[in-house]
C-alpha positions, -999 to +999 in steps of 0.1 A: -178-031-043-154-062-059-124-046-047-125-038-008-141-076-011-108-086-038-086-061-011-101-087+018-089-120+007-055-112-003-052-098+026-063-128+042-049-151+024-014-136+027-024-139+066-019-181+064+007-182+039+032-160+058+009-156+095+023-127+099-012-100+095+009-067+102+033-074+066+000-085+054-014-048+058+018-038+054+025-050+018-017-034+011-010-005+019+025-009+000+004-016-031-028+003-030-002+032-025+014+016-058-013+016-076-034+048-070-001+065-084+001+040-116-037+049-121-027+086-113-002+086-141-019+068-164-050+082-167-052+119-160-013+119-167+003+131-143+034+130-132+054+120-099+064+149-083+088+155-048+048+161-031+041+127-044+078+114-029+079+131+001+047+112+009+056+081+001+087+087+023+060+098+054+041+065+050+072+043+049+087+060+083+054+059+100+056+018+086+087+019+105+086+036+136+053+009+138+069-018+134+099-004+157+070-009+185 
C-alpha cells in the first residue's frame, strides 16, 4: 500500500520540479525497472542475462518512439 503512494508523490514532486509529466513518468518507470532487476539479483540471486537486456532495450525503444510523436 505504501509503495504506490511513494511512487505517486515522487512523480508529483518531480513534475513540479521539471514541469514535464512525460519526463517524470519515464524516470519513474526506469527506476521501477532498475529496482526490479536489483531485487531479483539480491534476493533470489538471479543474474540478468541477454533476455533482460533485450527486454530493457524494447522498453527504451518504445519510450523513444512515443517521445518522438
